[in-house]
N, C-alpha and C positions, 0 to 999 in steps of 0.2 A: 652702809648705814652707820651712823655714829652711835656709839653705845648709849649716849645720852638721849637719843631720839626715842620716842615711844613707838613701839611696833604695833601695827593693827592687822586685823584679819585680811583686809584687801592686799596689803603689802605682802603678807605671808603667803597668800594664794598665788600672787605673782611670782614670788620666789619658788614656790612649789612647781609652777609651770616651767620656769627657767631651768630648774633642777631636773625635772622628769624629762622634758623634751630636748634639752640641749646640754645637760650635764654641767651647767655653770657652777663651778666650785663655790664662788661667793654666795650664790643662792642656797646651796646646800648648807653652807656654814651658818647662814641666817636661820635655816630650819633647825639646825642643832642648837643655836643660841636660844631659839624660841622654846625649846624643851625645858629651859630653866626660867621661863617667864613666871612672874607672880600671878599672871592671869591663867586660870585653869582652862578656859576655852581656847586660848592661844596654844597652850601645851597640847591639848587634844588635837587641834587642827594640825600642828606641826607633826605629831605622831602619825596622823592619818596621811598627810602628804608624804612623809618618809616611807610609810608602808606602800604607797602607790609607786614609789621609786624602785622597789624590788631589790635586786642584787647590788645595784649601784649604791643604794641607800645603806645596805648592809655593810658595805665597805666603808662608807662615810661614817657610820655609827661606830664601827670598830676602830677607825682612826681617832675619832673623838674620845673614845674610852682610853685608848693608848696615850693620847695627849692630855688625859685627865680633864677634858672639857665636859665629859659626862661620866657619871658613875656607872658601874655595871648594872645597878638596879634601874637607873634611868634607861639604859640601853634595853634592858629586858622589857620595860614598859612600852617601848616604841612599837615593836612588831615581832621581834624575834623570840617568841615565847618558848620555842624549843631550845634556846640558848640562854635562858635566864640564869642558870647556874654555871654557865661556861665561863672560861677565862679567855681573854683576847690575846692573841699572839701574833707577832710579826713573822710573815713568811719571807723566804729568801727573795721572792720577786718584788718585794716592796708592798704587796697587797696585805690586807688584814683579814683574818678569819677567826673563827671560834674553834676552840678545842672541845671535843665532845665530852 
């Protein structure tokens, strides 16, 4: 999706399905991008879809924080309430996790 295009709920749900069912990176990135939408309903929908993605989404959100696409506060709002105050760190395997 071009950044100039307007994101809508239908598109976001389709991205959520592609992310949850097939692990499509570009779909996950669209969910991350939607977390910064000026539309509060799209932000809520993106958070819900990421929550449904479980551990895969946790990794995606961690990578987005590390790449500074999301703030730690935005990440905490997503789903990982237990890690709201945690910092994200790179593990040797290339995966991202939170420190307790």
